[in-house]
N, C-alpha and C positions, 0 to 999 in steps of 0.2 A: 721210532727214534731216528731211523735213517732219513725219513722224510723231513723231520724237523731240522736235521743237519743241512739238508739241501736247501730248505727254506731260509736258513740263516746264512746261506751263501758259501758254505764250505764245499770244496771239491771232494767228491766222495767216490771211493772204489769199494765195491761190495763183493763178498764171497759168502755163499751159504751152502750148507750141506744139502739142502733142498734147492736145486738150481732155480726153479720157477719163482721162488720167493725173492731172489736177487733180481731176476729178469723183470719182475713187476715194476721195479723202480728205474729201470734203464730209460724208459720213455720220459722220466721226470728229470733226467740229467745225470744219473749215477752211471759210473763205468763199472762193468761186471768183469771180475777177474776169474781166471780158470782155476786158480789154486789159492790157498791161504798165503803161500809165499809171494805170489804175484801181487796180492792185495797189500801185503806188508811192505813190499819193495816200494810201492808208489805212495806210501803214507808217511807223514810225520807223527801222527797219532794213530795208534792201532787199537780198535775197540773190539772186545770179545763179549758175546752174550750167548751162553750155552747152558744146557740143563744141569750138568753135574761136573765135578772135578775130573772125572774120567775123560769127558769130551774136551775140557779145557786143556788138559795135559796132552791129549792126542793132537789137537790143533796147533799147539805150541811145538811139538817135537816130531811129528810125522815127517816123512821124507821130503814132502813139499810144504812143511808147516811154517808157521810164523818165524820161529827161531832159526830156520835154515836160510832166511833172508838176511840181507845186510841191515841189521837192526841197531847197530851201535849208535848211541846218541838219540835213538827214537824213544817215544813214550808209549807204553802199553797200558791200557785200562781194561780190567776185567770186570764187567758188570754182572757176571753170574753170581748166584748164591750157592756157595760151596763150603766145604769143611774149612775152618780157619787154618788148621795145620797144613792142608793141601795148598791153600792160598799162599802161605808163607813159603812153601817149597817152590811154587811157581815164580814168586817174586825173586827168590834167590837164584833160580835157574835163569831168569831173564837177565839179572845182574851179571851172571857169569858170561853172558853173550854181549855185554856192554849196553844193555837196554835198561831204561828206567821203567818200573812197573808198579802200579797201584791197584788196589781192589776198590770197586765202587758198586756194591750190591744195591739193588733198587727196591723202592716201594712205590706203589701207585697203580700197578696193574696196567692193563691195556688202555684203560681210560686215561690214566696219567701219561702213558707213553704217547698217545695220540695228541693230547693237549700240550705236551711239553712241560708238564707240571710234576714230574717224578721227584721223589726224594732219593738222594744218593748218600751213602754212608762210606766215607773214604778211610781206607787203611793203607799205610805206606809212608813215603816221604812227603812232607808237606810241600816241599819245593816242587815236586812233580805235579802235585795237585794244582798249584798256582800256574804252572806251565800250561796245563791242559784245561784250566777252568773255563776259558771262553768256549771251548768245544762242549764241555759238559753242560754249560749254561743254556745251550741250545736245546737240551733235552730235559733238563731238570730245573725245577723252581727252587728246591731246597738242597743245598750241598753242604754236608757237615763233615769236617775233618775230625776223626775219632781218635786216631793214634797210629801206632806202627802196624806192620803187616799182621793180619789176622784180626785186628780190632774192629774193622768195618764189618767183616763177616760175623763176628761174635754179636755185635749189636743187631745186625739184620736177623740173626737166628732168634734173638730175644724178642724182636719185633714179631716174628712169625709165631713164636710161642703164644703171645698175647692175641694175635689175629686169629690163630687157629682155635683158641679158647672161645672167642666171640662167635665164630662160625658154629661150633658144636653147641654152645649155649642157646643160640637162636633156633637151631634145629630142634632141640629138645623142648624149648619153650613153645614154639609154634605147633609142635606135635601135640603137646598138652592142650593148647588152645583149641586145636582141631577136635581132639577127643571130647572136650567139654562143650563144644558148639559155640565158642566165643568168636566173634568176628575178628579176623586177622587185621583188617584195616583199622578198626577201632583200637585194638590192642597196640598197634604200631603208633597211633597218635598219642596214646598214653605213655608208651615207653619213651618216645622222643622227647618228652618233657618231664621224665622221671629219672631215677637213678640208673635205669637200664640203658639209657642213651649211650650210644657208641657208634663207631664207624659202621659196624655191621648192621645196626638198626637203620642207619641212613642209606646204606648201599646194598645190603644183601638179605633183605627179608625173604625167606624161602617159600613164599606163596605167590603164585602168579597174579598179577593185577594190582597188587598192593603198592608197589613202587614201579612206575613206568620204566625206569632205566635199570632196574635190578636184573641180574641174570635170570631170575625166575620168570620175569615177564618177557624174556627174549630167548626162549627155548634153551635156557641155561648156558648160553654162550659165555665162555669164560672171560671174566676179568682176571681171574686167577684160578687155574685148573686144579682139580682135586689132586691129581698125581703130583703136581708141584708142591702143594701143601704137605702131602704125605712124605715126600722126599725131605722137605725142610724140617718137619717135626722129627723125622728119623735122625737128621743131623743134630737137632737140639738134644736128643737123647744121648748121642755119642759125645757131644760137648759136655753135657752134664756129668757123664761118667768120668770124664777126665778130671773134673773138679770134685768128684764124689758128692755131688748135689742131687738128692732125689727129686725128680720132676714127675710126680705121680699123676698130676692132672694132665700133663702133656702126653704121658703114656696112654692114659685113658682116651684122650682126644684122638690120638693116632689110631687106636683100635676102632673108634667110632667112624672116622673118615675112611678107614680101610673097607668099611661096609660098602661104600660107594664104588670102590675099586672092584670089589667082588661082584657087584652088579654090572660091571662093564662101563661105568660112568666116569672113569678117571680123567677123561679129556674134557668133561663138562666142569662148570664152575664149582668150586668147593661147597657152595651153599646148596648144591643138589642133595646133600645128605639130609636136608629137611624134607625133600620130596620122598626120599627113601623111607624115612620114618613115617610120614603121613600115609604113604602107599601101604605100608605094613599094617597100620591101624585099620585102613579100609579093607585090606585082605582078611584080617582077623574078624572084622564085623561080618563080612560076607560068609565066612565059614560058620558063624554062630547063628545066622538068621535061619528061622524055621523054613 
């Protein structure tokens, strides 16, 4: 995302909790700040991208945080996926410091980030979106205004509910195919022109060699890590509780994906759950062989 901002000609100052990640772009024209406050001071538009609401609030409010800078009149864009209520609190907190803030959770994974084709779901003031739209357009192909604070996060969590269901469905389907001895490539060709066709079929078949660009064919390098999907589905559950809506399938999918976490595979792509299931089939077969 940062590289695409540089390519679009925006002057860019970076700060990262892992300093080496910021330094990697210094040779491409980015300036590296020592603190979040220093990065915020030099910017008209301040972008955040963090794992959870805990880190977002910390970066905003710590002693050298974003909101300790002179942010009055500046725009803050949080591209993290977090709890909608927490996002509402952060937007109100920024407003108390005189800054405009919107939420812009992303979809598209690392592939979309590199290509500049992400989808952004905006919650907050529409006028703030229009103010920062040229910046966002350098990173995203699709920018949707959803509504007020929290609405973008809510839509993103619903997106993750569906995406997580696809991941688990593929894992179970390809485990069954493996157990039955049916060729995974042939099955994928059938699925892609049948009712099973979906983004996961096109991008995340959990069998190495079937799709050249899939994580399974690239050592499970994440487009979207398992630990991130587990976090998002947990947030879906919390959101559903607030509305008294039972999300039984999401609860089951979360339990399935947590199996990868238990295997120590949380930083690999979410589709690695398919490998976990197939490996267990093979282990069971080895135990029953005479």
